[in-house]
Structure formats: C-alpha cells, structure tokens
mmCIF file of the N, C-alpha and C atoms, coordinates in Angstrom:
data_MODEL
# 
_entry.id   MODEL 
# 
loop_
_atom_site.group_PDB 
_atom_site.id 
_atom_site.type_symbol 
_atom_site.label_atom_id 
_atom_site.label_alt_id 
_atom_site.label_comp_id 
_atom_site.label_asym_id 
_atom_site.label_entity_id 
_atom_site.label_seq_id 
_atom_site.pdbx_PDB_ins_code 
_atom_site.Cartn_x 
_atom_site.Cartn_y 
_atom_site.Cartn_z 
_atom_site.occupancy 
_atom_site.B_iso_or_equiv 
_atom_site.pdbx_formal_charge 
_atom_site.auth_seq_id 
_atom_site.auth_comp_id 
_atom_site.auth_asym_id 
_atom_site.auth_atom_id 
_atom_site.pdbx_PDB_model_num 
ATOM 1   N N  . MET A 1 1  ? 0.856   -1.156  0.000  1.00 0.00 ? 1  MET A N  1 
ATOM 2   C CA . MET A 1 1  ? 0.000   0.000   0.000  1.00 0.00 ? 1  MET A CA 1 
ATOM 3   C C  . MET A 1 1  ? 0.905   1.222   0.000  1.00 0.00 ? 1  MET A C  1 
ATOM 4   N N  . GLY A 1 2  ? 0.608   2.152   -0.883 1.00 0.00 ? 2  GLY A N  1 
ATOM 5   C CA . GLY A 1 2  ? 1.406   3.355   -0.965 1.00 0.00 ? 2  GLY A CA 1 
ATOM 6   C C  . GLY A 1 2  ? 1.131   4.297   0.188  1.00 0.00 ? 2  GLY A C  1 
ATOM 7   N N  . PHE A 1 3  ? 2.126   5.123   0.463  1.00 0.00 ? 3  PHE A N  1 
ATOM 8   C CA . PHE A 1 3  ? 1.991   6.081   1.554  1.00 0.00 ? 3  PHE A CA 1 
ATOM 9   C C  . PHE A 1 3  ? 0.802   7.017   1.312  1.00 0.00 ? 3  PHE A C  1 
ATOM 10  N N  . ASP A 1 4  ? 0.637   7.438   0.065  1.00 0.00 ? 4  ASP A N  1 
ATOM 11  C CA . ASP A 1 4  ? -0.474  8.348   -0.256 1.00 0.00 ? 4  ASP A CA 1 
ATOM 12  C C  . ASP A 1 4  ? -1.824  7.712   0.062  1.00 0.00 ? 4  ASP A C  1 
ATOM 13  N N  . ASP A 1 5  ? -1.960  6.429   -0.272 1.00 0.00 ? 5  ASP A N  1 
ATOM 14  C CA . ASP A 1 5  ? -3.217  5.732   0.003  1.00 0.00 ? 5  ASP A CA 1 
ATOM 15  C C  . ASP A 1 5  ? -3.465  5.634   1.505  1.00 0.00 ? 5  ASP A C  1 
ATOM 16  N N  . LYS A 1 6  ? -2.412  5.285   2.252  1.00 0.00 ? 6  LYS A N  1 
ATOM 17  C CA . LYS A 1 6  ? -2.550  5.181   3.703  1.00 0.00 ? 6  LYS A CA 1 
ATOM 18  C C  . LYS A 1 6  ? -2.961  6.527   4.298  1.00 0.00 ? 6  LYS A C  1 
ATOM 19  N N  . PHE A 1 7  ? -2.290  7.568   3.837  1.00 0.00 ? 7  PHE A N  1 
ATOM 20  C CA . PHE A 1 7  ? -2.580  8.909   4.347  1.00 0.00 ? 7  PHE A CA 1 
ATOM 21  C C  . PHE A 1 7  ? -4.019  9.306   4.035  1.00 0.00 ? 7  PHE A C  1 
ATOM 22  N N  . ASP A 1 8  ? -4.449  9.090   2.789  1.00 0.00 ? 8  ASP A N  1 
ATOM 23  C CA . ASP A 1 8  ? -5.812  9.454   2.395  1.00 0.00 ? 8  ASP A CA 1 
ATOM 24  C C  . ASP A 1 8  ? -6.855  8.691   3.207  1.00 0.00 ? 8  ASP A C  1 
ATOM 25  N N  . ASN A 1 9  ? -6.615  7.409   3.417  1.00 0.00 ? 9  ASN A N  1 
ATOM 26  C CA . ASN A 1 9  ? -7.570  6.595   4.173  1.00 0.00 ? 9  ASN A CA 1 
ATOM 27  C C  . ASN A 1 9  ? -7.641  7.031   5.631  1.00 0.00 ? 9  ASN A C  1 
ATOM 28  N N  . LYS A 1 10 ? -6.480  7.324   6.223  1.00 0.00 ? 10 LYS A N  1 
ATOM 29  C CA . LYS A 1 10 ? -6.465  7.778   7.612  1.00 0.00 ? 10 LYS A CA 1 
ATOM 30  C C  . LYS A 1 10 ? -7.114  9.155   7.732  1.00 0.00 ? 10 LYS A C  1 
ATOM 31  N N  . ALA A 1 11 ? -6.882  10.009  6.721  1.00 0.00 ? 11 ALA A N  1 
ATOM 32  C CA . ALA A 1 11 ? -7.490  11.336  6.739  1.00 0.00 ? 11 ALA A CA 1 
ATOM 33  C C  . ALA A 1 11 ? -9.010  11.226  6.679  1.00 0.00 ? 11 ALA A C  1 
ATOM 34  N N  . GLU A 1 12 ? -9.501  10.288  5.870  1.00 0.00 ? 12 GLU A N  1 
ATOM 35  C CA . GLU A 1 12 ? -10.950 10.094  5.780  1.00 0.00 ? 12 GLU A CA 1 
ATOM 36  C C  . GLU A 1 12 ? -11.512 9.603   7.110  1.00 0.00 ? 12 GLU A C  1 
ATOM 37  N N  . GLU A 1 13 ? -10.785 8.694   7.757  1.00 0.00 ? 13 GLU A N  1 
ATOM 38  C CA . GLU A 1 13 ? -11.213 8.212   9.068  1.00 0.00 ? 13 GLU A CA 1 
ATOM 39  C C  . GLU A 1 13 ? -11.230 9.345   10.097 1.00 0.00 ? 13 GLU A C  1 
ATOM 40  N N  . PHE A 1 14 ? -10.155 10.146  10.103 1.00 0.00 ? 14 PHE A N  1 
ATOM 41  C CA . PHE A 1 14 ? -10.050 11.249  11.060 1.00 0.00 ? 14 PHE A CA 1 
ATOM 42  C C  . PHE A 1 14 ? -11.156 12.273  10.834 1.00 0.00 ? 14 PHE A C  1 
ATOM 43  N N  . SER A 1 15 ? -11.387 12.599  9.575  1.00 0.00 ? 15 SER A N  1 
ATOM 44  C CA . SER A 1 15 ? -12.447 13.552  9.235  1.00 0.00 ? 15 SER A CA 1 
ATOM 45  C C  . SER A 1 15 ? -13.806 13.018  9.682  1.00 0.00 ? 15 SER A C  1 
ATOM 46  N N  . GLY A 1 16 ? -14.012 11.734  9.465  1.00 0.00 ? 16 GLY A N  1 
ATOM 47  C CA . GLY A 1 16 ? -15.264 11.110  9.888  1.00 0.00 ? 16 GLY A CA 1 
ATOM 48  C C  . GLY A 1 16 ? -15.442 11.155  11.395 1.00 0.00 ? 16 GLY A C  1 
ATOM 49  N N  . LYS A 1 17 ? -14.351 10.916  12.111 1.00 0.00 ? 17 LYS A N  1 
ATOM 50  C CA . LYS A 1 17 ? -14.410 10.958  13.575 1.00 0.00 ? 17 LYS A CA 1 
ATOM 51  C C  . LYS A 1 17 ? -14.752 12.371  14.044 1.00 0.00 ? 17 LYS A C  1 
ATOM 52  N N  . ALA A 1 18 ? -14.153 13.369  13.390 1.00 0.00 ? 18 ALA A N  1 
ATOM 53  C CA . ALA A 1 18 ? -14.439 14.763  13.754 1.00 0.00 ? 18 ALA A CA 1 
ATOM 54  C C  . ALA A 1 18 ? -15.909 15.087  13.495 1.00 0.00 ? 18 ALA A C  1 
ATOM 55  N N  . LYS A 1 19 ? -16.434 14.670  12.346 1.00 0.00 ? 19 LYS A N  1 
ATOM 56  C CA . LYS A 1 19 ? -17.853 14.916  12.030 1.00 0.00 ? 19 LYS A CA 1 
ATOM 57  C C  . LYS A 1 19 ? -18.753 14.247  13.058 1.00 0.00 ? 19 LYS A C  1 
ATOM 58  N N  . GLU A 1 20 ? -18.404 13.015  13.387 1.00 0.00 ? 20 GLU A N  1 
ATOM 59  C CA . GLU A 1 20 ? -19.218 12.272  14.348 1.00 0.00 ? 20 GLU A CA 1 
ATOM 60  C C  . GLU A 1 20 ? -19.216 12.976  15.708 1.00 0.00 ? 20 GLU A C  1 
ATOM 61  N N  . THR A 1 21 ? -18.057 13.454  16.131 1.00 0.00 ? 21 THR A N  1 
ATOM 62  C CA . THR A 1 21 ? -17.935 14.137  17.418 1.00 0.00 ? 21 THR A CA 1 
ATOM 63  C C  . THR A 1 21 ? -18.735 15.438  17.427 1.00 0.00 ? 21 THR A C  1 
ATOM 64  N N  . VAL A 1 22 ? -18.612 16.214  16.354 1.00 0.00 ? 22 VAL A N  1 
ATOM 65  C CA . VAL A 1 22 ? -19.365 17.470  16.266 1.00 0.00 ? 22 VAL A CA 1 
ATOM 66  C C  . VAL A 1 22 ? -20.858 17.183  16.218 1.00 0.00 ? 22 VAL A C  1 
ATOM 67  N N  . GLY A 1 23 ? -21.239 16.187  15.437 1.00 0.00 ? 23 GLY A N  1 
ATOM 68  C CA . GLY A 1 23 ? -22.651 15.814  15.359 1.00 0.00 ? 23 GLY A CA 1 
ATOM 69  C C  . GLY A 1 23 ? -23.205 15.393  16.697 1.00 0.00 ? 23 GLY A C  1 
ATOM 70  N N  . ASP A 1 24 ? -22.400 14.656  17.447 1.00 0.00 ? 24 ASP A N  1 
ATOM 71  C CA . ASP A 1 24 ? -22.819 14.210  18.780 1.00 0.00 ? 24 ASP A CA 1 
ATOM 72  C C  . ASP A 1 24 ? -22.950 15.399  19.729 1.00 0.00 ? 24 ASP A C  1 
ATOM 73  N N  . ALA A 1 25 ? -21.984 16.312  19.667 1.00 0.00 ? 25 ALA A N  1 
ATOM 74  C CA . ALA A 1 25 ? -21.983 17.461  20.568 1.00 0.00 ? 25 ALA A CA 1 
ATOM 75  C C  . ALA A 1 25 ? -23.135 18.428  20.271 1.00 0.00 ? 25 ALA A C  1 
ATOM 76  N N  . THR A 1 26 ? -23.502 18.532  19.001 1.00 0.00 ? 26 THR A N  1 
ATOM 77  C CA . THR A 1 26 ? -24.551 19.485  18.623 1.00 0.00 ? 26 THR A CA 1 
ATOM 78  C C  . THR A 1 26 ? -25.930 18.843  18.507 1.00 0.00 ? 26 THR A C  1 
ATOM 79  N N  . GLY A 1 27 ? -25.981 17.535  18.659 1.00 0.00 ? 27 GLY A N  1 
ATOM 80  C CA . GLY A 1 27 ? -27.259 16.844  18.530 1.00 0.00 ? 27 GLY A CA 1 
ATOM 81  C C  . GLY A 1 27 ? -27.686 16.659  17.086 1.00 0.00 ? 27 GLY A C  1 
ATOM 82  N N  . ASP A 1 28 ? -26.751 16.799  16.150 1.00 0.00 ? 28 ASP A N  1 
ATOM 83  C CA . ASP A 1 28 ? -27.030 16.646  14.718 1.00 0.00 ? 28 ASP A CA 1 
ATOM 84  C C  . ASP A 1 28 ? -26.831 15.179  14.334 1.00 0.00 ? 28 ASP A C  1 
ATOM 85  N N  . ASP A 1 29 ? -27.906 14.417  14.353 1.00 0.00 ? 29 ASP A N  1 
ATOM 86  C CA . ASP A 1 29 ? -27.825 12.986  14.070 1.00 0.00 ? 29 ASP A CA 1 
ATOM 87  C C  . ASP A 1 29 ? -27.361 12.695  12.646 1.00 0.00 ? 29 ASP A C  1 
ATOM 88  N N  . GLU A 1 30 ? -27.732 13.566  11.706 1.00 0.00 ? 30 GLU A N  1 
ATOM 89  C CA . GLU A 1 30 ? -27.328 13.367  10.308 1.00 0.00 ? 30 GLU A CA 1 
ATOM 90  C C  . GLU A 1 30 ? -25.808 13.514  10.164 1.00 0.00 ? 30 GLU A C  1 
ATOM 91  N N  . LEU A 1 31 ? -25.229 14.517  10.788 1.00 0.00 ? 31 LEU A N  1 
ATOM 92  C CA . LEU A 1 31 ? -23.779 14.721  10.733 1.00 0.00 ? 31 LEU A CA 1 
ATOM 93  C C  . LEU A 1 31 ? -23.054 13.586  11.451 1.00 0.00 ? 31 LEU A C  1 
ATOM 94  N N  . LYS A 1 32 ? -23.608 13.152  12.550 1.00 0.00 ? 32 LYS A N  1 
ATOM 95  C CA . LYS A 1 32 ? -23.026 12.037  13.307 1.00 0.00 ? 32 LYS A CA 1 
ATOM 96  C C  . LYS A 1 32 ? -23.014 10.775  12.453 1.00 0.00 ? 32 LYS A C  1 
ATOM 97  N N  . ALA A 1 33 ? -24.111 10.491  11.761 1.00 0.00 ? 33 ALA A N  1 
ATOM 98  C CA . ALA A 1 33 ? -24.184 9.308   10.892 1.00 0.00 ? 33 ALA A CA 1 
ATOM 99  C C  . ALA A 1 33 ? -23.230 9.436   9.708  1.00 0.00 ? 33 ALA A C  1 
ATOM 100 N N  . GLU A 1 34 ? -23.126 10.641  9.152  1.00 0.00 ? 34 GLU A N  1 
ATOM 101 C CA . GLU A 1 34 ? -22.205 10.867  8.033  1.00 0.00 ? 34 GLU A CA 1 
ATOM 102 C C  . GLU A 1 34 ? -20.761 10.620  8.486  1.00 0.00 ? 34 GLU A C  1 
ATOM 103 N N  . GLY A 1 35 ? -20.441 11.059  9.675  1.00 0.00 ? 35 GLY A N  1 
ATOM 104 C CA . GLY A 1 35 ? -19.097 10.829  10.224 1.00 0.00 ? 35 GLY A CA 1 
ATOM 105 C C  . GLY A 1 35 ? -18.806 9.350   10.410 1.00 0.00 ? 35 GLY A C  1 
ATOM 106 N N  . SER A 1 36 ? -19.775 8.628   10.912 1.00 0.00 ? 36 SER A N  1 
ATOM 107 C CA . SER A 1 36 ? -19.607 7.175   11.081 1.00 0.00 ? 36 SER A CA 1 
ATOM 108 C C  . SER A 1 36 ? -19.394 6.493   9.732  1.00 0.00 ? 36 SER A C  1 
ATOM 109 N N  . ALA A 1 37 ? -20.150 6.923   8.741  1.00 0.00 ? 37 ALA A N  1 
ATOM 110 C CA . ALA A 1 37 ? -20.019 6.341   7.398  1.00 0.00 ? 37 ALA A CA 1 
ATOM 111 C C  . ALA A 1 37 ? -18.652 6.649   6.805  1.00 0.00 ? 37 ALA A C  1 
ATOM 112 N N  . ASP A 1 38 ? -18.157 7.862   7.004  1.00 0.00 ? 38 ASP A N  1 
ATOM 113 C CA . ASP A 1 38 ? -16.831 8.220   6.492  1.00 0.00 ? 38 ASP A CA 1 
ATOM 114 C C  . ASP A 1 38 ? -15.743 7.371   7.142  1.00 0.00 ? 38 ASP A C  1 
ATOM 115 N N  . GLN A 1 39 ? -15.880 7.141   8.434  1.00 0.00 ? 39 GLN A N  1 
ATOM 116 C CA . GLN A 1 39 ? -14.900 6.300   9.125  1.00 0.00 ? 39 GLN A CA 1 
ATOM 117 C C  . GLN A 1 39 ? -14.913 4.882   8.561  1.00 0.00 ? 39 GLN A C  1 
ATOM 118 N N  . LEU A 1 40 ? -16.088 4.365   8.346  1.00 0.00 ? 40 LEU A N  1 
ATOM 119 C CA . LEU A 1 40 ? -16.225 3.013   7.819  1.00 0.00 ? 40 LEU A CA 1 
ATOM 120 C C  . LEU A 1 40 ? -15.629 2.909   6.418  1.00 0.00 ? 40 LEU A C  1 
ATOM 121 N N  . LYS A 1 41 ? -15.873 3.929   5.589  1.00 0.00 ? 41 LYS A N  1 
ATOM 122 C CA . LYS A 1 41 ? -15.308 3.923   4.231  1.00 0.00 ? 41 LYS A CA 1 
ATOM 123 C C  . LYS A 1 41 ? -13.790 3.932   4.281  1.00 0.00 ? 41 LYS A C  1 
ATOM 124 N N  . GLY A 1 42 ? -13.211 4.740   5.141  1.00 0.00 ? 42 GLY A N  1 
ATOM 125 C CA . GLY A 1 42 ? -11.756 4.800   5.269  1.00 0.00 ? 42 GLY A CA 1 
ATOM 126 C C  . GLY A 1 42 ? -11.175 3.463   5.693  1.00 0.00 ? 42 GLY A C  1 
ATOM 127 N N  . LYS A 1 43 ? -11.816 2.824   6.646  1.00 0.00 ? 43 LYS A N  1 
ATOM 128 C CA . LYS A 1 43 ? -11.344 1.520   7.119  1.00 0.00 ? 43 LYS A CA 1 
ATOM 129 C C  . LYS A 1 43 ? -11.486 0.452   6.034  1.00 0.00 ? 43 LYS A C  1 
ATOM 130 N N  . ALA A 1 44 ? -12.586 0.484   5.299  1.00 0.00 ? 44 ALA A N  1 
ATOM 131 C CA . ALA A 1 44 ? -12.800 -0.489  4.227  1.00 0.00 ? 44 ALA A CA 1 
ATOM 132 C C  . ALA A 1 44 ? -11.753 -0.327  3.131  1.00 0.00 ? 44 ALA A C  1 
ATOM 133 N N  . LYS A 1 45 ? -11.407 0.904   2.818  1.00 0.00 ? 45 LYS A N  1 
ATOM 134 C CA . LYS A 1 45 ? -10.378 1.144   1.807  1.00 0.00 ? 45 LYS A CA 1 
ATOM 135 C C  . LYS A 1 45 ? -9.028  0.607   2.274  1.00 0.00 ? 45 LYS A C  1 
ATOM 136 N N  . GLN A 1 46 ? -8.746  0.753   3.561  1.00 0.00 ? 46 GLN A N  1 
ATOM 137 C CA . GLN A 1 46 ? -7.493  0.226   4.094  1.00 0.00 ? 46 GLN A CA 1 
ATOM 138 C C  . GLN A 1 46 ? -7.443  -1.295  3.968  1.00 0.00 ? 46 GLN A C  1 
ATOM 139 N N  . VAL A 1 47 ? -8.539  -1.944  4.273  1.00 0.00 ? 47 VAL A N  1 
ATOM 140 C CA . VAL A 1 47 ? -8.593  -3.405  4.152  1.00 0.00 ? 47 VAL A CA 1 
ATOM 141 C C  . VAL A 1 47 ? -8.390  -3.810  2.693  1.00 0.00 ? 47 VAL A C  1 
ATOM 142 N N  . GLY A 1 48 ? -9.018  -3.098  1.776  1.00 0.00 ? 48 GLY A N  1 
ATOM 143 C CA . GLY A 1 48 ? -8.850  -3.388  0.354  1.00 0.00 ? 48 GLY A CA 1 
ATOM 144 C C  . GLY A 1 48 ? -7.407  -3.246  -0.086 1.00 0.00 ? 48 GLY A C  1 
ATOM 145 N N  . GLU A 1 49 ? -6.743  -2.221  0.378  1.00 0.00 ? 49 GLU A N  1 
ATOM 146 C CA . GLU A 1 49 ? -5.332  -2.022  0.040  1.00 0.00 ? 49 GLU A CA 1 
ATOM 147 C C  . GLU A 1 49 ? -4.466  -3.126  0.644  1.00 0.00 ? 49 GLU A C  1 
ATOM 148 N N  . GLN A 1 50 ? -4.790  -3.557  1.855  1.00 0.00 ? 50 GLN A N  1 
ATOM 149 C CA . GLN A 1 50 ? -4.027  -4.628  2.490  1.00 0.00 ? 50 GLN A CA 1 
ATOM 150 C C  . GLN A 1 50 ? -4.182  -5.942  1.728  1.00 0.00 ? 50 GLN A C  1 
ATOM 151 N N  . VAL A 1 51 ? -5.382  -6.227  1.245  1.00 0.00 ? 51 VAL A N  1 
ATOM 152 C CA . VAL A 1 51 ? -5.612  -7.435  0.449  1.00 0.00 ? 51 VAL A CA 1 
ATOM 153 C C  . VAL A 1 51 ? -4.824  -7.349  -0.852 1.00 0.00 ? 51 VAL A C  1 
ATOM 154 N N  . LYS A 1 52 ? -4.819  -6.177  -1.457 1.00 0.00 ? 52 LYS A N  1 
ATOM 155 C CA . LYS A 1 52 ? -4.062  -5.985  -2.693 1.00 0.00 ? 52 LYS A CA 1 
ATOM 156 C C  . LYS A 1 52 ? -2.568  -6.204  -2.437 1.00 0.00 ? 52 LYS A C  1 
ATOM 157 N N  . ASP A 1 53 ? -2.047  -5.675  -1.338 1.00 0.00 ? 53 ASP A N  1 
ATOM 158 C CA . ASP A 1 53 ? -0.642  -5.861  -0.989 1.00 0.00 ? 53 ASP A CA 1 
ATOM 159 C C  . ASP A 1 53 ? -0.325  -7.337  -0.750 1.00 0.00 ? 53 ASP A C  1 
ATOM 160 N N  . LEU A 1 54 ? -1.222  -8.027  -0.076 1.00 0.00 ? 54 LEU A N  1 
ATOM 161 C CA . LEU A 1 54 ? -1.022  -9.447  0.187  1.00 0.00 ? 54 LEU A CA 1 
ATOM 162 C C  . LEU A 1 54 ? -0.968  -10.226 -1.121 1.00 0.00 ? 54 LEU A C  1 
ATOM 163 N N  . GLY A 1 55 ? -1.845  -9.875  -2.056 1.00 0.00 ? 55 GLY A N  1 
ATOM 164 C CA . GLY A 1 55 ? -1.825  -10.528 -3.368 1.00 0.00 ? 55 GLY A CA 1 
ATOM 165 C C  . GLY A 1 55 ? -0.515  -10.296 -4.088 1.00 0.00 ? 55 GLY A C  1 
ATOM 166 N N  . GLU A 1 56 ? 0.019   -9.106  -3.998 1.00 0.00 ? 56 GLU A N  1 
ATOM 167 C CA . GLU A 1 56 ? 1.316   -8.801  -4.621 1.00 0.00 ? 56 GLU A CA 1 
ATOM 168 C C  . GLU A 1 56 ? 2.427   -9.612  -3.958 1.00 0.00 ? 56 GLU A C  1 
ATOM 169 N N  . ASP A 1 57 ? 2.384   -9.742  -2.624 1.00 0.00 ? 57 ASP A N  1 
ATOM 170 C CA . ASP A 1 57 ? 3.392   -10.524 -1.917 1.00 0.00 ? 57 ASP A CA 1 
ATOM 171 C C  . ASP A 1 57 ? 3.357   -11.986 -2.342 1.00 0.00 ? 57 ASP A C  1 
ATOM 172 N N  . VAL A 1 58 ? 2.171   -12.540 -2.454 1.00 0.00 ? 58 VAL A N  1 
ATOM 173 C CA . VAL A 1 58 ? 2.017   -13.945 -2.889 1.00 0.00 ? 58 VAL A CA 1 
ATOM 174 C C  . VAL A 1 58 ? 2.537   -14.108 -4.316 1.00 0.00 ? 58 VAL A C  1 
ATOM 175 N N  . LYS A 1 59 ? 2.184   -13.170 -5.170 1.00 0.00 ? 59 LYS A N  1 
ATOM 176 C CA . LYS A 1 59 ? 2.646   -13.234 -6.556 1.00 0.00 ? 59 LYS A CA 1 
ATOM 177 C C  . LYS A 1 59 ? 4.173   -13.162 -6.622 1.00 0.00 ? 59 LYS A C  1 
ATOM 178 N N  . ASP A 1 60 ? 4.778   -12.312 -5.826 1.00 0.00 ? 60 ASP A N  1 
ATOM 179 C CA . ASP A 1 60 ? 6.241   -12.178 -5.805 1.00 0.00 ? 60 ASP A CA 1 
ATOM 180 C C  . ASP A 1 60 ? 6.907   -13.461 -5.321 1.00 0.00 ? 60 ASP A C  1 
ATOM 181 N N  . LYS A 1 61 ? 6.299   -14.133 -4.345 1.00 0.00 ? 61 LYS A N  1 
ATOM 182 C CA . LYS A 1 61 ? 6.894   -15.373 -3.825 1.00 0.00 ? 61 LYS A CA 1 
ATOM 183 C C  . LYS A 1 61 ? 6.857   -16.480 -4.871 1.00 0.00 ? 61 LYS A C  1 
ATOM 184 N N  . PHE A 1 62 ? 5.821   -16.504 -5.708 1.00 0.00 ? 62 PHE A N  1 
ATOM 185 C CA . PHE A 1 62 ? 5.744   -17.523 -6.733 1.00 0.00 ? 62 PHE A CA 1 
ATOM 186 C C  . PHE A 1 62 ? 6.718   -17.249 -7.868 1.00 0.00 ? 62 PHE A C  1 
ATOM 187 N N  . LYS A 1 63 ? 7.103   -16.014 -8.052 1.00 0.00 ? 63 LYS A N  1 
ATOM 188 C CA . LYS A 1 63 ? 8.079   -15.660 -9.080 1.00 0.00 ? 63 LYS A CA 1 
ATOM 189 C C  . LYS A 1 63 ? 9.478   -16.157 -8.729 1.00 0.00 ? 63 LYS A C  1 
ATOM 190 N N  . LYS A 1 64 ? 9.754   -16.252 -7.428 1.00 0.00 ? 64 LYS A N  1 
ATOM 191 C CA . LYS A 1 64 ? 11.092  -16.678 -6.958 1.00 0.00 ? 64 LYS A CA 1 
ATOM 192 C C  . LYS A 1 64 ? 11.221  -18.122 -7.053 1.00 0.00 ? 64 LYS A C  1 
# 
C-alpha cells in the first residue's frame, strides 16, 4: 500500500471521527451518521489495500 493511500484513508477516518464528534456534541444525528459512514469507508479502503498488498506478496513469492 502506498503512503499516499494510507494517508488518504487515515485522513478520511479522522475527518469522519471529527464529524461524528461534532454531530454528537450538537445533537445533529445526520452529521453524526455521516461521520460514522466516512470512518467506515476509510477503514474499508485500508482493508482493500491490504488485500491488494497481500496478493502482490504472494505473486512475488511464486516468481522466486
């Protein structure tokens, strides 16, 4: 996984956490839900990148 991808995914998670916190503090359920969804998307993207990296590692081992 590239550094840029990791950074973008973590930024999405952090942004989502901030939205969720603000939504919770202000009683804005829609913003809170949007923040939760953003966090989930960031985490899902990280898992996808990890699976892709694992596939590359397996492919490299078979080449040797």
